[in-house]
PLY file of the C-alpha trace (Angstrom):
ply
format ascii 1.0
element vertex 186
property float x
property float y
property float z
element edge 185
property int vertex1
property int vertex2
end_header
108.87 73.24 169.17
105.47 71.71 168.40
103.93 75.20 168.01
106.73 76.17 165.62
106.05 73.10 163.42
102.31 73.84 163.39
103.00 77.47 162.44
105.39 76.44 159.64
102.87 73.90 158.30
100.14 76.55 158.34
102.35 79.05 156.49
103.29 76.38 153.92
99.60 75.59 153.31
98.66 79.25 152.96
101.57 79.86 150.57
100.73 76.81 148.45
97.03 77.71 148.39
97.77 81.34 147.54
100.09 80.41 144.68
97.31 78.66 142.75
95.71 81.18 140.43
92.61 81.12 138.32
92.93 80.39 134.61
90.95 81.91 131.76
90.69 80.95 128.10
88.47 82.52 125.43
87.80 80.54 122.25
85.75 80.99 119.10
84.48 77.77 117.51
82.22 79.49 115.02
81.85 83.02 113.78
79.26 84.08 116.37
79.77 81.84 119.42
82.61 82.65 121.82
83.29 80.51 124.90
84.89 81.59 128.16
86.61 78.78 130.08
87.35 79.66 133.70
88.96 77.50 136.39
89.92 78.45 139.93
91.14 76.57 143.00
88.61 78.49 145.14
84.95 79.39 144.83
84.29 83.01 143.94
82.23 85.39 141.86
83.44 86.20 138.36
82.28 89.20 136.37
82.31 88.89 132.58
82.06 92.17 130.66
81.97 92.67 126.91
82.95 96.08 125.50
82.59 97.40 121.95
85.32 99.31 120.10
84.13 102.61 121.62
84.71 101.21 125.11
80.97 100.97 125.82
79.91 97.98 127.90
77.46 95.97 125.77
77.04 93.04 128.16
77.86 92.17 131.77
77.07 89.33 134.12
78.27 87.86 137.40
78.79 84.12 137.58
79.03 82.35 140.93
81.16 79.26 140.52
82.44 76.38 142.59
85.75 75.86 140.77
85.11 76.90 137.22
82.70 77.20 134.34
82.36 77.16 130.57
80.03 79.85 129.28
79.09 80.41 125.60
78.38 83.95 124.40
76.35 84.39 121.22
77.52 87.58 119.51
75.19 87.30 116.49
73.02 90.26 117.60
76.02 92.61 117.75
77.32 94.56 114.76
80.68 93.71 113.23
83.59 95.45 114.92
86.33 95.17 117.52
85.32 93.90 120.96
86.91 93.04 124.27
86.06 90.37 126.83
86.99 91.40 130.35
87.05 88.69 133.02
87.28 89.98 136.61
87.74 87.79 139.69
89.23 88.26 143.15
92.76 88.02 141.74
92.94 89.68 138.35
91.34 91.58 135.53
92.03 89.86 132.21
91.15 91.29 128.81
90.86 89.51 125.43
90.42 91.66 122.32
89.03 90.37 119.05
87.49 91.49 115.78
84.00 90.17 115.16
82.61 89.81 111.65
78.86 89.39 111.96
78.33 89.14 108.24
77.00 85.87 106.92
79.10 83.96 104.45
79.80 86.19 101.47
79.09 85.53 97.82
82.19 83.36 97.70
80.72 81.26 100.54
83.62 82.14 102.85
83.29 83.26 106.47
86.27 85.10 108.02
87.09 86.08 111.59
90.19 87.28 113.44
90.65 87.24 117.22
93.33 89.33 118.90
94.72 87.39 121.87
97.45 89.82 122.95
99.47 92.72 121.59
101.08 90.54 118.93
99.09 87.27 118.73
96.15 86.90 116.37
93.94 83.92 115.50
92.54 83.74 111.95
89.63 81.42 111.19
88.07 80.66 107.80
85.07 78.50 106.98
83.18 77.51 103.85
80.92 74.82 102.44
83.31 73.61 99.75
86.96 73.61 98.71
88.25 77.10 98.08
91.66 78.64 97.47
92.21 81.86 99.42
95.06 84.33 99.75
95.86 85.64 103.21
97.79 88.89 103.51
98.90 90.67 106.67
100.00 94.30 106.51
101.49 96.77 108.98
100.14 100.28 109.70
101.82 101.62 106.52
100.16 98.86 104.45
103.52 97.10 103.96
102.95 93.40 103.44
104.52 91.37 106.27
102.92 88.02 105.40
101.31 86.44 102.35
100.22 82.87 101.70
97.72 80.94 99.63
95.74 78.21 101.38
93.24 75.65 100.16
90.33 75.87 102.60
88.44 72.59 102.87
85.52 73.34 105.20
87.68 75.09 107.84
91.12 76.67 108.22
92.71 78.35 111.21
96.12 79.67 112.13
97.67 81.53 115.05
99.97 84.38 114.03
102.70 85.81 116.27
103.41 89.25 114.82
106.18 90.51 117.12
107.84 92.38 114.24
104.74 94.52 113.67
104.68 97.29 116.27
101.16 98.63 115.62
98.36 98.80 113.09
97.87 95.22 111.87
95.51 94.53 108.95
94.39 91.08 107.77
93.18 90.82 104.16
91.58 87.63 102.84
91.01 87.28 99.09
89.41 84.67 96.85
89.62 84.69 93.05
91.34 88.09 93.22
88.43 89.66 95.13
88.81 90.96 98.67
86.48 88.89 100.85
87.24 90.60 104.15
89.69 93.15 105.53
90.02 93.46 109.32
92.23 96.05 111.01
93.45 96.40 114.59
0 1
1 2
2 3
3 4
4 5
5 6
6 7
7 8
8 9
9 10
10 11
11 12
12 13
13 14
14 15
15 16
16 17
17 18
18 19
19 20
20 21
21 22
22 23
23 24
24 25
25 26
26 27
27 28
28 29
29 30
30 31
31 32
32 33
33 34
34 35
35 36
36 37
37 38
38 39
39 40
40 41
41 42
42 43
43 44
44 45
45 46
46 47
47 48
48 49
49 50
50 51
51 52
52 53
53 54
54 55
55 56
56 57
57 58
58 59
59 60
60 61
61 62
62 63
63 64
64 65
65 66
66 67
67 68
68 69
69 70
70 71
71 72
72 73
73 74
74 75
75 76
76 77
77 78
78 79
79 80
80 81
81 82
82 83
83 84
84 85
85 86
86 87
87 88
88 89
89 90
90 91
91 92
92 93
93 94
94 95
95 96
96 97
97 98
98 99
99 100
100 101
101 102
102 103
103 104
104 105
105 106
106 107
107 108
108 109
109 110
110 111
111 112
112 113
113 114
114 115
115 116
116 117
117 118
118 119
119 120
120 121
121 122
122 123
123 124
124 125
125 126
126 127
127 128
128 129
129 130
130 131
131 132
132 133
133 134
134 135
135 136
136 137
137 138
138 139
139 140
140 141
141 142
142 143
143 144
144 145
145 146
146 147
147 148
148 149
149 150
150 151
151 152
152 153
153 154
154 155
155 156
156 157
157 158
158 159
159 160
160 161
161 162
162 163
163 164
164 165
165 166
166 167
167 168
168 169
169 170
170 171
171 172
172 173
173 174
174 175
175 176
176 177
177 178
178 179
179 180
180 181
181 182
182 183
183 184
184 185
């Protein structure tokens, strides 16, 4: 009976330990700096890969961690385009796609970026040095407008969009004073 209890306790511990999974989050606080947040209940090696829109690996590193890390990635030396972070550990391969606009603030003083978090979730970020009214339009693959709003950007503006109704081919268009500041397509 004692051996049975020890065996059941061991199985319960293994099951509980095995059910805890690593967690990954990728954020963008500015236009060129992306941060990978990684936590895990166990120590392991994590590979972080960055791919360009042609699928070419432009950066790779292995991070040995004790239970997690926060790692900034400066993308300022890369050209504008669509990229993908790939985080690989002992459990999973996770991918985070995003559009990167490496251009400095435009003549209107507005910086624009869009990150693609999943098939239908996108994060739009805007930044400027002064108050500015901008129009945000989102279009589907046939250029049909699925969203339009005007926002007053005071220093920074951000919004997460869930575009379940759009099946493919999403385009974000940001305009100021009737002039297209940036158009980003996925």
